C-alpha positions in Angstrom: 20.5 24.1 1.7 16.8 23.9 2.7 15.8 21.3 4.5 14.4 19.2 1.1 17.4 19.5 -0.2 19.6 18.0 3.0 17.1 15.2 3.4 17.4 14.1 -0.5 20.7 14.1 0.2 20.6 12.3 3.3 18.3 9.6 2.1 21.1 9.2 -1.1 23.7 8.6 1.5 21.8 6.2 3.2 21.2 4.2 0.2 25.3 4.1 -0.5 25.5 3.2 3.1 23.4 0.3 2.4 25.0 -0.8 -1.0 28.5 -0.7 1.0 27.2 -3.0 3.4 26.1 -5.3 0.9 29.3 -5.3 -0.7 31.5 -6.1 2.2 29.0 -8.8 3.2 29.3 -10.3 -0.6 33.1 -9.6 -0.3 33.3 -11.9 3.0 31.2 -14.6 1.9 33.0 -14.8 -1.2 36.1 -14.9 0.6 35.4 -17.5 2.9 33.9 -19.8 0.2 36.8 -19.1 -1.9 39.0 -20.2 0.6 37.1 -23.2 0.9 37.5 -24.4 -2.7 41.2 -23.6 -2.5 41.5 -25.6 0.5 39.5 -28.8 -0.8 41.9 -28.4 -4.1 44.1 -30.5 -1.7 42.3 -33.4 -2.5 43.6 -33.6 -5.6 46.8 -34.7 -4.3 45.5 -37.6 -2.8 44.5 -39.4 -6.1 41.0 -37.7 -6.6 40.3 -37.0 -10.0 38.9 -33.3 -10.8 35.5 -34.7 -11.7 35.4 -36.2 -7.8 36.6 -32.9 -6.9 33.6 -31.1 -8.3 31.2 -33.9 -7.2 32.5 -33.4 -3.8 32.4 -29.8 -3.5 28.7 -29.4 -4.4 28.0 -31.1 -1.5 29.8 -29.1 1.0 27.5 -26.2 2.2 30.6 -23.6 2.6 31.7 -23.8 -1.0 28.5 -22.2 -2.2 29.5 -19.2 -0.1 31.5 -18.5 -2.9 28.8 -18.3 -5.2 26.3 -16.4 -3.0 29.2 -13.8 -2.1 29.3 -13.0 -6.0 25.9 -12.9 -6.5 25.5 -10.2 -3.5 28.1 -8.3 -4.8 27.0 -8.4 -8.3 23.7 -7.2 -7.0 25.0 -4.3 -4.5 27.2 -3.1 -7.4 24.3 -3.2 -10.8 20.8 -2.6 -8.7 20.5 1.1 -8.9 19.7 3.1 -5.5 16.5 4.4 -5.2 16.4 8.1 -6.4 13.7 10.5 -4.8 
């Protein structure tokens, strides 16, 4: 393997590492936000309606982590890596 092939293989591997890092970060955010959403489902047992639950969840910042995590996962999977 000459120097140019080695460099291309290394750059491709580094791109894959960045993609996997994004996938893990997105997964962590999605889990954190999903756990918060499930935890807040307990409010339904206190007499809140589902509409009240949706309005309450949209005011909580940690519930947006779920959507952000899903977005990061989707981007890390479907955005192609740079080719040389």
